[in-house]
N, C-alpha and C positions, 0 to 999 in steps of 0.2 A: 362636421362634414359639409355643412352649408358654406362655411368660410372657404374651404378648399375648392368647392365648385365655383364659388364667386370669384376667387383669385384666378382660377383656371380660365373662366370665361373672360375676365379682364385681360389676361395675357393673350388669349386668342384674338380678342378685339384689337389690342395694341399692336400685335404682330401683323394682322391684316391691314391695319391702318398704315403702318410703316411701309409695307409692300406697295400699297396704293400710292403713297406719297412718292416713293422711288419711281414707280411707273409713270406717274404724272409728269415728272421732270423729263423722262425719256420720251414720252408722248409729245411733249412741247417742242422737241427738236424738229426742225424743218427737214422734210424728206422729199424725194423726187421719185416719180415713176419713170423708169428708163426703158426705152424701146430700142432694140437692136435690129438692124437689118444687115445680114452677112451675104455678100454677093461675090462672084468671080470677077477679078479685075479685068480680064480680057473680054468677057461677054456680057457681064452684068446679070447673069443668071444666078438664082439663089443657091446658097450652099446649105444643104440640110444636115442635121445632126452635128453641127459644129459646137464645140464647147466654148462658151463665153464665161470667162472667169473674172471676177471683180474683187479688188482689194482696196480698202481705204488707204490713203497715203498721208503720212504725218506732215507737219509743217516743215520738217527737215528733209522731206523727200523719201523717207523710208517707208517701205510697204508694211502695213500692219498684219498681224496674224489673223487667221480665221476668215478666209475669203468665201465668196459665194460663187456657185456655178449654175448656169442654166444652159440648156441645149436648144438649138434652133429647130424650128419645125420644117415641113416640106417647102414652105415659102421663104426659108432663110430668116425667119423672124423669131425673136425671143424678147421677153420683157420681164421686168421685176419692179415691184413697188416697195418703197421703204428705204431707199438709198439715202443716207444723210448728205446734206450739202457739204461741199468741200472737194478735195482732190480724190479722184477715183482712177485706179490703174486697171485697165482692161486688157486682157490677153485672150486671143482666140486661137484655138487649136482645131484643125480639121485634117482628116486623112487626105494626103495628096496635095497639101498646100503649105506654104511657108507659115511659120508661127507669126502672129501679129501681136504687137503690144504698143500701147500708147496711154498716156495720162490725160484725163479729161477733168475739167472744172465743172462740177455739178452745182448750179446756182439758181435753178428754176424748178417749178413743181412738175414739169414734164420735159424730159430730155430725149431727143431722138438722135441716135448715132448710127451712121451707115459705115460699114467696114468692108473694104475691098481686099480680098485675099489674092495673093499672087502665086503663080506656079513656082515650084522649087527651081533654083538656078543650079547649073552644074558647078561642081566644086573645082577650084583652081588648083592645079598641081604643077610643081616644078618639073615633074617627070614627063609631062605631056609635051608634044612637039608644038612649039609656038613659032613656026616658020614665018607667019605673017607679021610678027613683031619686027621692029627695026633692029639694027645692030646693037649689041650691048654697049652700055656706056663705057668710055675709056677711063682707065684708072689714072688719077692724077700722078704726075711725077713728083718725087720728093723735092722739097726746096733745096736749092744749091748749097745753102750753108750747113745742111745736115750731112754728117758723115755716114757712109754706108756701113752696115755691120760686117765684120770679118767672118 
């Protein structure tokens, strides 16, 4: 019975040591504290409750799975600690504004990012009256050596 308890205790100690070693490597990775400020492009006033979504980006430029999301406070500010150094894709979504997206290179212990959100633009439609535009471009005449179809 004592042997079983001794083997069990050894397994528990080895298991916890393996976890600690794995965590030690992860803890040695350099990370940054990121501070976001989200404001309106036109007035510079803060945008509250904007969703700031962060994804790590691979060396090939592909977005990794499992992003993080933080919301801005009433001053348009949000922050997050523990972002690993490297490329970071940031997307910002806020009601009444265009979606924002850009990649940043995180390479220092403290990173400050200011994001200016724009108002949505009207959608262009071929059915709208575009009278202010100039005359439509002329269609080129076919070359003289080509025969016209019958």
